[in-house]
N, C-alpha and C positions, 0 to 999 in steps of 0.2 A: 504494500499499500504506500502510495506517495505521501510525503509528509503533510502536504496541504490537506488531503482528505483525512489523515490521521489527526491533525490538529482540529479540524472541524468536528470529528467524532468525539474528541476528548473535551471539547469546550463545555463550560457551563453556559447553556443556551441563553439564559437571561442576561448573561454578561457578554454576549458575542460582540457587541459594539465596542467594548473596552479592550478587546484582544488586539494583538498585532495584526494589521491587515496584510497577512502573508501573501495573499493572492495579488494584491496591488503591487507590493514590492517585487514580487517575482515577475510581474509584467514589465516593470521598469528595467529589471535586469535583462529581460528578453530584448527590450528596445536597445539597450546598450550593446548587447551582442550583435544585433542586426546592424547597428551603426558601425561597429568595429569591422564586421565582415564587408560592409560596403566600402569603407575607407581603405581596407586592405586590398580590395580588388581594383579600386580606381587609382590608388597611389602606391604602386609596388616599390617605388624607390625609397619610400620613407620607412624608417626602422619601426616596425610594429604598427605602421599606419599613423604615427603621431609625430608632431614636432617636438624637438627638445628645446626647452627654454630654461633659463636660469630662474631660480626660485627666490632670489633675494627680495624682489619687490613684494612677493606674496607673504614672505616671512615678516617683513616690516609692516605690511598692511594688516596682518592678523592682530597686531597690537591695538587696533582701533576698537576691538570689542570692549576694552576698558575694564577687564576683569583680571585680577591677579592670580586667581586659582585655576590655572591651566591644568587640566586633568592629565592629559597625555598627548604625545606627539608621535606620529607614525615613524617607524624606523626609516622608511623610505621617503619621509616628508611628503606623504600623500594626503594625509588628513591631519587636522589640528582640532582637538575637542576641548571646548571650554565649558566650565560650569558657571552658569549665569544666574544671577539673582533677579527674580521678577520685581518690577517696581512696586513699592508699597508693602513688600513682604520683608520680614526681619528674621524668620526662622528658616530651618531646613526645608520646610514645606514649599517655600518659594523658589527652590533651586530647580533649574532645568538645564538640559545639555544642548549644546550647539556645536555642530561640526562644520568646519571650514575645509572644503576640498581645495587643495593647493595646486592642482593641475587643471583647473577649469579652462585655461587658455589652450590646452591641447584640443585636437579635433575629437569631438565626442565628449569633451570635458563637461559641457553644459548638462548633458544627460546624467553623468555621474554626480555632478553637483546637485542636480534635482533629486537624485536618488537619496543622497545623504540628507537633504533637507526633509524629505518625506520620512526617511528612517528616523530622524530626530523627533519629528512630530509623533510618530507611532510610539517611540520609546518614552517620550515625555508623557504621552497619554496614559500609557500603562503604569508608569511610575506614579502619576497623580492619582489614578484610580486605586492603586495598591496602598498608597499612603492613607487614603480616606478609609478604606476597608479595614486596615490595621487599627486605625483610631477607633472605628466602630466596635471591633471585637475586643479591644482593650477596655473600653467603657463597659461593654457587656460582661466581660470577665470580672470587673470590679463589682458590678451589680450582682452577679451570681455568687461571688465570694461573700458579699454581705448577706444574701439570702441563705447561703449555707451556714453562716454563723447563727442566724436566727433559727434555722431548723435545729441545729445542735442545742441551742438554748431551750427551744421548745421541747425537745426530746428529754432534756434533763428535768424541765418543769413538769412534764407529764408523768415521768417515772418517779419523781420525788415523793409524792404521797404514798406510793407503794413501798418505798424504802423506809419511810417513817414508821411503818408498822413494826419494823424490826429495828429497835434502837441499836442493837449490837452491830448491825450491818449497814446502818444509814450512812455513816461517814465513808465507809469503804466503797459502797456502790456509787454514791454521788461522785467521789473522786475518780472512780473508774470511767464514768461517763465523760467527765471533764478531761481526763487524760486521753480518752479516745478522740475527742474533738481536737485537742491541741496537737495530738500526734498526726492527724490528717492534714491540718493546715500547715504544720511544719514540713510535712512531707511534700506539700505543694510548692513551698519555696518562699523566701522572704522578700523578694524584689517587688516593689510597688508597681513598677512598669509592666511586670508580667501578670499583673492583675490578681491572681489568686494568691495573695500575700498573707503573711502571718499578721494576725490582729491580736492586740493585747486584751480586747474585750470578748474574745471567743467564749461562748458559753455563759456570758454574763446575763443573769436572769433579770437584771434591772432594765435591760434594753427592751424586754418584752412589753413594758408598760407603754411604749411608744409605737407599738406594732399593731396593725390590724391585718386581717386575713381577707384575701380576695376570694369571694364565694361566687362560683359559677353556678347558675340554676341547673339542677339536675332533673327537674320535673316542673310542670306548670305551676304546682303549688308553691315551690320555692321562688319561682319567678314573681308570682303575685306578692309574696311576702317581701321580696326585695324592692318591688315597686312601692309598696305601702311604706316601707322604711326609707324610701328615696335614696337608697345606696346599695351597692353590692359589696361593700367593705364592712365587715363586722368585727367586733372585738373578739379577741382570742378567749376561748373558754377552757383552753388547756385540756382538751379531750383527746382520746386516742383516735377518734374519727378525724379530727382536725389534723392530727399528726400524720395520719396515713394519707389523707388527701393532699396535704402540703408536700409530703415526700414524693408522691406520685407526680404531682405537677412539676416539682423541681427536677425530678428525674427526666421528665420529658424535655424540660428546658435544657438540661445538660446534653441530652442526646442531640437535640437540634443545634445547639451551639457547637458541638463536636463536628456535626455535619457541615456547618458554616465554615469552620476552620479548615476542614478538608477541602472545601471548594476553593478557599483562598490559597492554600498550599498548592493545589493542582493548577490554579491560575498562574501563580508565580513560576512554577516549573515549566508549564507550557510556553509561556512567553519568553523565558530564558532560552529554552530550546529553539524557539522560532528565531530569535535574534542570532543564535549561533549558526543555524542552518542557512539563514539568508546571507550572513557575512561570508560563510564558506563558499556559497554560490557566487558571491561577488568576486572573491579572490580567484575562483576557478575561471570565471568569464574574463576578468581583466588582467589575469596573470600577475596580480599584485599580492603583497603580504600585509594587508590592512586589517584583517579580521582579528589578529592577535591584539593589536593596540585598542581597537574599538571594544572588543569583548572584555579587555582589561578595565575599561571605563564602566561597562555594564556590571562587571563583577564587583567593582568598588562602589557602585551606586547603592541606594537604599534597597532597590529591588534585589540586588545580588548579595548584599551583605547582611541585611536584617534577618534576625532569627527569632523574632517575637512569636511568630505563628507556631513554629515547631515547639518552642518552649511552652506555649499555652496548651498545645495539644497534649504534651506529656503531663502537664499539671492537671488538666481536665480528666485525663484517663486515670491518674493516680487518685484524685478525689472521688471520681465515680466508682472505681473499684472498691475503695475503702468504705464508702457510705451506702452504696446502692447495690452491691453484689457480695457483701460479706467477705471482702478480700479475695474473692475468687476471680482471678484475672480472665480466665476463659469465659466465664459467664458475663463479666463486665464488658469485655471486648465484643461479645456476641450482640449485646444490646447497642453498643456504640457504633459498631461496624456491621450492620446487617449485610448478609451475603446478597450479591446480585442474583437476580432471578435467572435461572438456567433454562435454556430451551430443551425440552425433552422430546426425543424422537417418538416415544410411545404415544404422546398426545397427537402427533401428526399421523401416526399409524392408525390409531382408533378413530380419529377424525375422518380419515379416508374410508374406513369401513362403514361408519355411520352415514357418511354422505352417499356411498354406493347403495346402502340399504334404503335410504330415503328416496333416491331416484327410482329404485326398483319398486318400492311401495307406491310411489306416485303413478308409475306406469301400470301397475296392477290395478290401482283404483280407477284409472281412466278406462282400462279394458273392461273392468267389471261394470262400470256405468254404461258403456256403449253396448256391451253384450247383453245386458239385462234390460236395456231400454228404459233406464231409470229417469231419463230426462223427460220422457213423455208419460211416465207412469201416473196412474190415477192418485197415488199417495204423494205426489211431488209437492203439492202445496202444504200438506200436513207435515211433511219432512222439513221443508224450508222454514215453516213457521215455528216448529218445535225443536228440531234436532240441530239444524244448521247454526242457529245462534249459539248453541252450546259449544260446538266445535270451533266456531269462528274465533272465540276467545284465544285459543292456542295459536291460531294463525296470526292474530295481531301481535302476540308476544314473540312468536318466531320471527316475524318480519322486523320487528323493532330490534331484537337481538342481532339479527343478520346485518341490519344497517349500522348498528353500533360496532359490530365487528369490522365492517369496512371502514368506519370512521377511525377505529383504533389503529388499523393497518396504515391508513393515510397519515394520521398524526405521528406515528412512529416513522413512517417514510420521510416525512418532512420535518422531523425532529421537533415536534411540539411536545413539551414536557407535561403531558396530560396527567401523569400520576401526581405531580406537584400541584397542578391547578385544581384537581379534584380533592386533594388532601388524602390520597391513599397512603397507608403505611408502607414504607419502603420494602419492596420485594413481595408485596401481597397483591399488587394490581394484576388484573387479568389482561393477558395479551390477546391479540386477535385470534390465535389458534384456540385458546381456551374458550373464548366467547363462541366461536364457530362450533366447537365441540359440544358445548351445552345446547346451542340452537339445534344442531343436527340430532342430538339425543332427544330433545323435545319433539322434533318433527317425526322421528321414528316412533316414539310412544303415541303421538297423536294419530299418525297414519295407521298404526296397528289397531288402535281403538276404533277408528272409523271403519276399517275393513272388517274387523271382528263384529262390529255392530251390524253392518250390512249383511255379512254372511249368516249370522245368527237369525236375522230377520227373514232372509230369503230361503233358508234351509228348513224344510218341513220337520226335520228331526229335532230342531231346537225351538219349536213354537211354544212348548210348554215352559220354556225358560224366558218368557216375555219380560218378566220383572227384571231379571238379571241383564237382559239385553239393553233395557232402557236405562239401567244404572251405570253403564260403562262410562259415559261422559262424567258423571258425578265421581266415580272412582278415580278417573284421571285427575280431576281437580284436587281430590284428597291427597293423591300421591304427590302432586306438585306442591301443595301446602306443606306436607310433611317434609319434603326435601328442603323447602325454603326455610322452615323454622327448626330444622334438625340441629340439636345442640352439640352433636358430636363433631369432632374435627375431621370431617369428610366433606367432599364436594365443595371445596372452596369456602369454608366456614367464614373466614375473615371477610371475604367479599360479600357473602350473604348478610352477615350481621351489619356490615357497613351500609348496605342497601336498606335494611330494616330500620336502622337508626335514622337515616336520611328521610325515609318515608314517615317515621314517627314525628320528626321535626317539621315535616310538611303539613301533617295533619294538625299539629299544635303550633302553627307558624308564628303567631305573635309572642309566644312564650319562650322562644329560643333565639339566640343570635343567629342570623342568617349567614350561612357560608355558601360558597359557590356551588358546592355539590347539592345543597338543599334546593336552591331555586332552579338549578339545572334539572334536577329530578322532577320538580314540580312542572317545569316546562314540558318534560317528556310526558307527564300524565295528562297535560292538556291535549295532547295528540292521541290519547288512548281513552277518549270518552266512550266509544263504542265498546271497548274492552270492559270498562267499568259497568256499563249497562248490561253486558253479557253476564257479569257476576250477579247483577241484580236479577236478571232473568233466571239464573240458576236457583236463587232463593224462591222466586215465585213459582217456577215450574215444578220443583220438587217439594216445595212446602205447601202450596195451595192448588196446584194443578193436578190433573189426573194423568200422571206421566205413564202409567201402564197402558192407557189408551191413546197416548200422544195427543192430548188436548189440554188447552189452557185458556183462561179468560183474563190473562194479565192485562192486555191492552184495554179491556173494558172496565178495569177497576180504577176508581178515582185515586185511591191511595197509591196504586202502582204509578199512575200518571204523575202524581206529586213527587214521588221518589225518583221518577225518571228525570224530572227537572233538577232535583237536588243532587243526584249523582253526577249529572253533567256539569253542575256549577262548582262542585267541590274543588277540583284542581285549579280552576281560575280564581275562585275565592281565596284559596291558599296563597296564590301569587299576589293577590291584592294585599293580603295581610303581611306578606313578606316585604313587599315594596313599602308599605307604611312603616314597618319596623325599621327598615334600612333608612328611610327618609328621616325619621326622628333620631336615629343613632348617628348616622353619618352627615346629617344636616345637608342632604342632597335633594333639592326640589325635583330633579329629574326622576328620582325614584317615585315621587308622587305622580308625576305625569305617566310613568310606566304603570303604576297602579290604576290610573284612570283608564289606560288602554285595556287592561284586563277586566275592569269593571264594565266597560262597554261591551266586552265579549259576553260577560254574564247576562247583561240585559238582552243581547241578541239571542243567546241560548234560551232564555225564558220565552221570548216571543216565538222562536222557531219551534220549541216544544209545544207551546200552546196552539200554534197553527197546525202542528202535526196531530194533535189530539182532537181539536175542535173544527178545524178547517174554517172557511169563510173568508170573505174579501178583506175585512178589517184586519184579521190576524195575519193574512198574507202580506198586506201592505206594511204592517208594523214589523213583521219578520224580515221582509226584503229590505226595508230602509235601515233597520238596526244592523242587519248583517252587512249591508253595503258600507256603512260608516265604520264598523269595527274591522272590516276587511282592508279598507284603505289605511286606517290608523295602524293596524298590525303590520301591514306590508311595508309601510314607510319605516316603522320602528325596526323591523327585521333587517332591512337593507342599510339604513343610515346609522342606527344606534347599535344594534347587536353585531352587525358585520363591519361597521365602520367604513362603508363604501359611499360612493357618490360625493366625493370631496372635489370641489371645483379646482382648488389651487394645489392639488397634490402632484407629485412627480409623475404619477400614472393617472392621466386625465380621467376623471369621474370614478376613480377607484380610491386607493389610498397610497401613501408614500411607500409602505413596505408590503410586499406580497410574498406568499410562500410559493405559489404556483407561478412558474415562469410564463406560461401561456395566459395572457390577459383575457382571452376570449372565454376562458372557463368562468370567470367572474360574471361577465355579462350574460352568459347562458344561465348561470345559477340565478341571477336576478330575474330573468324572464320566466324560468321554470317556477321560481318561488311565487311570482305573481299569478301564474296560471293555476298552480295548485292551491293557492289561497282562494281563488275564485271557485274552485271545484266544490267547496262545501256549501255553496249557495244553490246547488242543484236540487237539494231537498226542498228548498223554499220555492223554487221555480217549477216544481213538479216534473223534473227530468227523471225522477225515480220511477215513473210510470211507464217506462219503455217496454214495448211488447216483447222484445227479444230477450229480456233478462228479468228475472224475478226481483221484486222490490228488496227483499232481504239481501240478495246478491249485490244489488246496486249499492245498498248501504255499506256492505262490507267492502266493496270496491272503493268507494269514496274514503272510507276509513283507512284503507291501505295507502291510498294516494297521500293522505295527511301524514301517515307514518313516513312515507318516502320523503315528503317535504321536510319533515322534522330531521330526518337523517342528513339531508343536505344542509339544513340550517345548523346542525351540530358542528359540522366541520368548520364552517366559516366563523361560527360563534367562538369556538376555541382558538381559531387562528387569531382573531381579534384580541382575545384575552391574552394570548401568548405574547403578542407584540406590546400589549399594555404592560406586561411584566418586564419585557425587554427594555422598554422605555424607562422604567423605574429601576432597572437592575435588581428586580425582586426575584431572588433565587431561593429564598428560604422563608419560613414562616416566622412571624413575631410571636413566640410562645409566651403566654401570660405567666407571670411569676406568682407564687402563693402569698407573699407578704407585701404589705403596704406600710410605708413609714410616714407617719403623720408629722413627726418632729423633724425640722430641717437639719438638725445637727446629726441625724442618723442617715441623711441622704448621701 
């Protein structure tokens, strides 16, 4: 693999703008090479294709830089590197490097001079960014050190009442706890610059008088309580529950901080290596010996000489192992450095088998329908009104998973850091193979159930098993629910529980802080209204209908009609509440506008459902007008706000400045397709579902599938926009909340 591709693969993607632009520098070297080749072919009499000139003038001219700290001069007097102080800065943060190419008068010298100018810009950019990040991690380390002191003091305070029960052992046990705390901090190191320093007040119980604990609501009840108290910071009660929660929260903070330090160390190494590679290429092309002198400058710079990050990593590991893994280094490092997810060939193998089985079952189903003439069968309407809605649920789920698998493949292909954006625990995210595996397994189960249902119904030998035949769809739902809520560590338990937690927060939207994964899932549910209605139909069909005779009166029930509206509204109402929560928390009025968009969809759904139940000109006008308004509103928001496109003054006209896909036509096609698919949902209002060539239930399912396809397209560009939002802010890691809050400034 060429180094340029290797560098791109090793980049922290959210920091890509802060890396050495290796590709640009390499293009400059190619231009220098072409220029030299042209000069050599046109001027064979010149030695090496260049004029020899004395360097006295350039040596004297280099003194005009006005800086006395000349870093180094090339042995061949090719370059002269100065360390220059930026105007208005008085510390080392204002230092940057400037290279003067001493042979610019030679033929092709302007290109080389331009190369060193751009090289300096890239080097200074990296140096500036690295300094800023080291400052950030140093401040964070100091904060974590203070939090660690408070945790040790809290541990002593919590265990102290227990030691007081035995007066003979009180002094011994308390001293052991203090000794444990002091031992850890001393192990970390005494240097204040390295952040996790020794503190004289470690384990001091008096400091707890000025400490409050940050309480994150764990259920709607605690959220309401925190709102009533108008704060989420409570006084310490010195309970074991507080100690455990504080320890867990601080442990997560240490893990995230260690990950942040790892990013910074990798950033430093990659850029140092890029500078080395590019200078060696320069020497090879120009036949000079300049890399040694320039790399000496790089090595003596803050980027090459600072060791704060490595020391911080060692101290974080020592503290974590001592406090959070009972001095077991293997266990501690397992938490700090989770293994990268390995691709397993057996997943691909099983996926191939299940995909082949699915295709074979689909072919079998088509042949059975054609051979038995089921399309024109007298029980066609009865089947479509009673059985088809039951099985269509699994079709919606399969299609959504299939689209998500495609999205995952594309995000990985274009290096979108979707695990970080969604907040997956490192190493537990599902790749596209795993998603396709689950989708194919679901399709096999569903197709087997459909074929078994048909065969049992058509076979005279199984007529007396009519009840069992009709219970096949219900049994499939039970199996799906059992797998979803299975507590055992099988079938991707971490991902299943992550999905359940997000769904729970969506249901109780205003009571939890809204994360990206929460409102992203709620958006997915807005495209699964028919799936939710299928679940409602399950309850009605098997609870109140005569499923043994394949008959139901669900559509005639007023209660069912009310629930039909409520079920459709729930996902959109959840998004309304999420937008309102974000508007008040983030002070962002645009979230209020976004909530208004979803509210308009709620109104449109109510009118559409009322028209579907009652018919009539009035309800049709109301349904059509409200649907038109929300379609225009939602389409504009999709393209402009969620995708970030249609920017007039962008580098890519009517798109945005940065694009993942090189072919710009893809974005315009996506815009058109999104508009057309947004309009598709209005067919129910305009009575296009009454087409004679297709059953109404099939038309509803088709429109629902088109909406799922639209959502799949929306997902890719929505995450692309979020990815560039993170890149713009250099946001590569989460801001993990800390357990303790210091109300007294002297403890800050």
